[in-house]
C-alpha positions, -999 to +999 in steps of 0.1 A: -379-658+253-354-636+272-367-600+275-341-588+300-321-568+277-350-547+263-362-542+300-328-529+312-324-505+282-359-491+287-359-488+326-326-471+330-338-437+323-363-439+352-337-450+377-319-425+399-281-431+405-288-438+441-313-466+431-288-481+406-260-482+431-283-497+458-295-524+432-259-532+423-251-538+460-283-558+465-276-579+434-241-588+448-257-599+481-284-619+465-258-637+444-240-645+471-271-658+492-285-681+463-282-718+474-269-729+440-238-714+424-255-715+391-280-686+390-304-702+368-308-732+392-323-710+419-360-701+420-369-669+439-405-660+452-417-624+455-453-616+468-470-589+449-502-573+462-508-550+433-503-517+452-478-488+448-450-503+471-452-538+460-452-526+422-420-507+430-406-540+445-414-560+415-395-534+394-366-534+417-362-571+418-366-573+380-337-549+377-316-571+400-325-600+380-314-581+349-280-569+364-271-604+374-278-617+339-257-589+325-228-599+348-233-636+348-247-643+314-277-661+333-300-653+362-323-667+388-359-678+380-384-651+394-418-664+407-443-635+414-474-643+432-504-623+439-531-633+466-567-619+456-596-611+478-632-597+472-620-561+480-597-560+450-615-548+420-604-551+384-583-520+384-558-539+405-554-566+378-551-538+353-522-522+373-504-556+377-509-563+340-495-528+331-465-533+354-457-568+339-458-554+305-436-525+312-411-547+327-413-574+299-423-601+326-450-619+307-436-647+284-400-643+297-381-675+302-369-663+337-402-654+352-434-671+363-464-652+373-492-667+396-525-659+413-539-675+444-575-673+449-582-691+483-568-726+478-567-723+440-533-714+422-531-704+385-511-685+361-516-650+359-541-636+333-554-601+330-591-612+328-587-643+352-623-644+369-623-647+407-642-678+418-675-673+435-664-694+462-637-670+472-660-641+472-685-660+493-659-670+517-648-633+521-683-624+526-688-649+554-655-638+571-666-601+570-700-608+585-688-633+611-658-613+623-677-582+621-704-595+643-681-609+668-660-577+671-689-553+669-677-540+635-641-530+646-627-520+613-594-540+612-609-571+630-638-572+605-617-568+574-583-577+581-580-606+606-592-633+581-576-616+552-542-617+569-544-652+576-552-659+539-523-638+529-500-660+549-516-691+533-509-677+499-472-677+508-473-713+517-492-722+485-468-702+463-437-714+481-448-750+477-462-749+442-446-769+412-414-781+432-410-751+457-387-722+459-352-716+471-355-679+483-383-657+494-376-620+488-390-596+514-390-559+519-393-563+556-366-552+579-349-577+602-366-562+631-400-566+613-391-602+605-383-608+642-415-591+651-436-614+629-421-645+644-427-632+680-463-623+668-468-658+656-455-673+689-477-648+709-507-659+688-499-695+694-499-689+733-531-669+732-548-698+714-530-726+731-517-737+697-486-758+693-453-740+683-432-757+656-397-763+662-375-732+657-352-754+634-380-757+609-376-724+593-404-708+572-424-742+572-423-741+609-435-704+610-465-715+587-471-746+608-473-725+639-498-700+623-519-730+609-526-739+645-536-704+653-557-702+622-576-735+631-584-723+666-592-688+656-618-697+631-631-724+654-640-696+678-655-674+651-674-701+631-676-731+656-653-761+656-672-781+631-672-752+606-637-746+600-629-753+564-598-760+543-598-726+531-593-714+567-561-734+572-524-725+562-504-747+539-472-755+558-458-787+544-436-773+517-414-790+489-385-774+506-377-747+532-368-715+514-343-689+527-354-654+534-335-624+517-345-589+527-340-560+504-350-535+532-316-522+535-310-515+500-341-496+489-367-471+501-404-474+496-415-438+495-435-435+464-424-399+458-388-411+454-397-430+423-429-414+412-419-413+375-409-450+375-443-459+390-466-436+370-448-429+336-428-461+331-450-486+347-482-467+342-495-474+377-530-457+382-547-448+415-580-461+413-608-439+431-617-471+450-586-491+454-567-460+464-583-460+498-565-440+526-533-460+533-540-486+507-535-484+470-547-520+461-577-526+485-611-509+489-617-519+524-606-487+542-634-469+522-659-495+538-641-489+573-649-450+569-684-459+558-690-481+588-677-454+611-702-430+596-731-455+598-721-461+635-721-425+643-755-421+626-773-451+641-757-464+672-747-430+686-775-411+671-752-383+656-746-376+620-729-397+593-707-369+584-693-365+619-683-403+619-667-400+586-646-369+597-634-389+628-620-417+605-608-393+579-586-376+605-574-408+619-566-422+585-548-392+570-525-395+600-519-431+590-509-419+554-485-394+569-468-420+591-464-441+560-447-412+541-474-411+514-467-382+489-484-350+498-504-350+466-520-384+473-528-373+510-543-340+496-563-361+470-578-383+497-587-353+521-605-337+491-628-368+486-642-360+521-638-321+520-675-312+526-709-327+532-715-329+495-683-348+489-691-370+519-724-379+506-709-389+471-685-411+489-713-426+509-729-436+478-697-450+463-690-469+495-725-485+496-721-495+459-688-512+466-702-531+497-727-545+474-703-554+445-676-569+467-694-586+495-730-586+486-740-566+516-764-538+519-765-507+543-791-524+565-768-556+569-738-534+577-759-515+604-769-549+618-732-558+622-726-525+639-750-534+665-739-571+666-774-580+680-770-618+682-737-620+702-737-631+738-773-645+736-787-612+723-770-586+745-777-558+720-808-573+704-833-549+718-813-517+708-811-531+674-848-541+671-859-506+683-843-488+653-859-511+627-891-498+610-907-533+607-890-555+633-897-589+642-909-596+677-879-600+702-895-632+718-897-648+684-859-638+676-848-653+710-868-685+705-853-690+670-817-684+678-818-703+710-831-733+692-864-734+709-882-727+674-877-729+636-900-702+626-893-700+588-909-665+584-887-651+613-857-669+599-860-654+564-866-618+578-835-621+600-814-634+570-825-605+549-817-580+577-783-594+587-771-613+557-762-643+580-777-677+578-796-691+608-768-714+617-743-685+617-766-664+639-770-692+662-733-695+663-731-658+673-758-664+699-735-689+715-704-666+713-692-643+741-687-606+733-651-594+725-639-567+748-621-536+736-590-518+744-610-499+769-622-529+788-597-552+802-622-574+820-620-604+796-588-622+790-600-645+761-579-649+731-601-628+708-603-599+732-565-599+736-559-600+699-583-570+695-566-550+723-531-554+709-539-550+673-520-519+658-534-487+641-558-478+668-565-445+686-586-436+715-608-406+709-635-385+725-668-384+708-704-372+716-729-398+723-762-387+712-781-414+731-764-405+764-762-369+756-726-370+768-690-372+757-676-407+757-644-423+749-640-447+720-615-466+701-610-460+665-591-483+641-585-487+603-560-485+575 
């Protein structure tokens, strides 16, 4: 069934003259760039995260698809792919479904909607369950990255997720015969930066770099080498799973086509299209600071509060306010509409609001990752890293702590005390094997400490969206310099 005529009629009232002009220009460029002169013989891939910006991208590309159909009597095949993870709740799938229905994408002969869950790729369905294996993998990644990086916000939640997102591109680009073109909203400068980033990471991890002539598959192959070495460092060489690798052997190498020059992402510029036509809703968890399809920034703020309350012996609210100031700044830099910035600020406006958010974050940590507050605090201390460098400090703040000597004996492999093992697993959320891997692993140094030149420390130091701030350390009774990161 061809739903394009209905969609074009209904969407027209929500598009400004500027958007229509830019879309017409973009349609001409895309038509000229398609490898096959017959539009219907070309398959185009668009990644869709489910947030406000990517929802607008779906509408914009769908409109371009309609313009080409009106002009040519035919148009390209559009494949839309969404990569899921544990921090995306059901409201994201609700938004995606509403967007698809508003744009008459479902059951359209010219569209194909996919969902990737780890290594599994399936047709989109509003109620498609997320596999337990994906949720468990995400939980392990949060715990192992969190302990290695001492709960640094972006390293804990984003490193593994970013590599998974790259893999989803490979899966969707290879699926069922592959694609001819990948549409991206990144500027040419950003695309060049991604290539440079991949090559920089390959040097850090001493991973092979694919031939530059290989195109997108070469980019994926280079990052596969990075991913293999990164997760070997985090989990141990014998624990890297296929889910940690990146698919790079594609049916064919697609071209890249960017729409950056033709459209703007500021949500305020197309608010009616987003909220009235496509019925996009900002969920109280998925709208989380600079994200609108992921609850992890709420957990990043929560961990900042817990860190202040425990490790620094200050108050939870002080840590939260530090994160809120930082993250609201990120929202302004990303041109969030003022009403959304104000809404986020109101969630943390006073102690009562902060306490409500604390309860909401704690519930989300349990629902998404099966982690309780005790286990998050353990991750903040990272007591098992570097043969228990922070073990004593962590044990001292526990009300019913196991003996330090017994913990050291278990994790060094000198004993297999089942009672101690069970207690540590409950306190940390880690298995004994994972704790022993942490025990053998070196501490990753921060932006403030250039003493270590290992790959993970350098990844942490050069990660964006960080700030250096001055905070009160209740243990030292002094002002200290710290790094804060997040989204």
